[in-house]
N, C-alpha and C positions, 0 to 999 in steps of 0.2 A: 943448381940452377932452377930457378921458379919457373914451372913449366905450365903454372895455372893460365888458363885461355880468359881473356878479357874481352867482352864486345857490348856494344850500344845498339838497341834499336831504334829507328825512328828518326834518324841524324837530319833528315828534311825538315822535319817539324821541331826539332830543338832550338835552334835559337829562337830567342823572343823579338819581338818587336824593336826596332832601332827608336830613338827618341830624338827629335832636330833633326840635326844635320850627322850625327852618329849612327853607323849600324848597331843593331841588336849583335851581343855577343853571349857565346856559352860554351864553357870548356865540356867537351865530350868525353875525352878519357886521357887521362895518364896511364901509360901501360909500357911495355918493354922496349924503351930505348924512344919512345916516342910521346910527343904531347898533341891531343888533337883538338882544337877551336873550329866552332862553328859561327858563322857569320850570317844576318840577315840585313840585306840593304833594301831601301828605298830608292829608286830612282833617283841620281843625282847625290846620292851620298858618297862621301869620300872618308875613307881611312887614311887619315894624312900620314905623309912621310914619315919613317919609322926604319930601324934596322932591328932584327933578329940576333939573338946570340949564337945560334945554331943554323946549320943549312934547311931551309925550309922547301917543301912540296906545298902547292897550292892548286886547288880544285874549283873549279865553278860546277856547283852540281842543277843550278835552277837560275835562269836569265841569263845576264851578259854585263861581264866587269871588263873594265881593263885593268890590267896588272902593270905597273909603270916601275922601271928600275933603271935609274940614269936616262939616257936618250934613246931607250927600247920601252916598247909598249906591244904587249902582247893583250888581244881582246881573246878573252876566254867564255865561249858560250857552255852550254851544258855538256860535262864531258872533257871539258878544256883543261889541262894540266900544264904546270909549269913548276919550275925548281931553281931555286937562287941559294947561293952560298950564303954563309953566315956573315953579318956585320955590314951588308949591301943596304944602302937606303933603298924604299921601294914604299910604293903606295898603292892602293886599291880605289877606284873610280868605278861607282854604279851606272852602267849604262840605261840599267832596265831593274825591276825590281828583281833581286838574286839573292841565290843562299849558295855560300862559298865556305870551302873547308880549307884550314889551315892545318898543317902537320909538321911539328917542329921536331926534327930529329937530335933530340938531346940522349945522349948515352945515359946520362945518369936518370933520366925519367923511371918510375917504376911504381908500380901499384900502390 
């Protein structure tokens, strides 16, 4: 078993600025069973409805976003966290400028 520690510093500064209606996106880490992706949203930007092949954890680190899955909406501010099963349609709407972290729980992910 690989017991090597993998880490990333400066997650809040990692994602680039978005362009037009799309947020900035940056892969932060692929590690032991997880893929971490950072997003930087400007107020009003939307990550259109999509689904992930794995269960996900999402966390708002700065600003405010609406995380929408079906008829449910979770408004996430700094430190707000949500969890979603695999293959569920969802979207993210930026209420304010925001930094948002996505963790895909992919058992095959490895460094």
